[in-house]
N, C-alpha and C positions, 0 to 999 in steps of 0.2 A: 504494500500500500504506500502510495506517495502522500506526503503531507499536503493538504489543500488549504492555503491561506484564506481563500474566499469563504470556504466552509467555516474555518475557525472564526473569522470575522462575524459571519452570520450567527454562529452559536453564541458568541460573546454578546451580540445585540439582544438575542433572545433571553440570555441569562440576566442581563441588565434590566430587562423589562419584566423580570419575574415570570416569564412564560413557562408554565409547567410542562408543556408539550414541546420537548426539544427535538424538533424534526425540521429538516430543510428540504424543500421540494427538489427532486432530482438526485437525492442521496439516500441510499438505503440505510436501515437502522444500524447495521454492523459498522459501516463507515462512520456514521455519526458517533456511535459509542466509542470507537477507536480514537476519534479526534477529541472527544471529551476526556478520554484517558490521557491523551497528549497534553491537553490544556491543564489538567491536574498536575501532571508531571512537571510541566513548565512553571507551575506556581501562579497561573493566571486565574484559576478557580480553586475553591475549596469544595471537595466532593468526596463521597463515599463510593469506592469501587467494589462491586460485588463480583467475585471471581469464582470460577470452577476449575478443577484440575484439568478437565478436558478442553474447555473452550476459552480459558483466560477470562478477561473481563466480559461479563454478560449484561451488566446493568450499571448505570452511573446515576447516583442521586446527588444532584448539584445543590450545594448549600448557598454559595454566593460567589461573586467576583472578588478577587483579592486586589490590593492596591496596584500590583503590577498589571492585573487584568484591566483595571480602569485606565491605567496609564496607556497601555497599548490601544485600547478601544478609543480613547480620546485622540490619540495620534492618527487612528485609522477611520475616524468617524466621518469626516468630510469626503463625499463621493469624488470630488475633483482631485483631492490629495491622493486618495486611494488609487484612482485610475492612472494618474500621472506616475505615481511611484511604481505601480505594476508595469507600466509601459517601459520605464527606464530599466527595471530589473530584467524584463523580457528581452529588451534590446541588447543589454550589456552582458548578461550572464545566464539568463534563464531561471536561476534560483539563487537565493542568498540565505544566510542564517537568519534566525529570528531577530537577533540583536541588530544586524545590519538593516533588515527590513524596517524595524522600529526607528532606527536612526535616519534612514532615508525618508520615512514618513514625516518625521519632525523637520528635516531639512526642506522637504517639499512644502510643508505648511508654512514654514518660515519665509520661504521665497515668495509664496502667494501673498502672505500678510504684508511683507515688507517690500514687495515688488522687485526682488532681485533676481 
């Protein structure tokens, strides 16, 4: 499975809105569950992971966003910033680490706000 930053962003929006139904159109439940697991591992959400020996994580009960989760979501909230940043990443390298993506989002927002 490849990490999908668009899905991560959508899940963070849903968690922020206290949406109990964490589902994103076009993504199956297994992929959503795996990405929720990644969000918990990355420290973006507080969640309880329910695991089985055979299947790994089978259910995720999300408690809330963490400070880091809010920080990333605030950086990624603006659609123009998100799309410009994704375009730059796609053009230059195809993918980047989470920290680089967050930094690029902040830089893009700064350039839009200050006109640089």
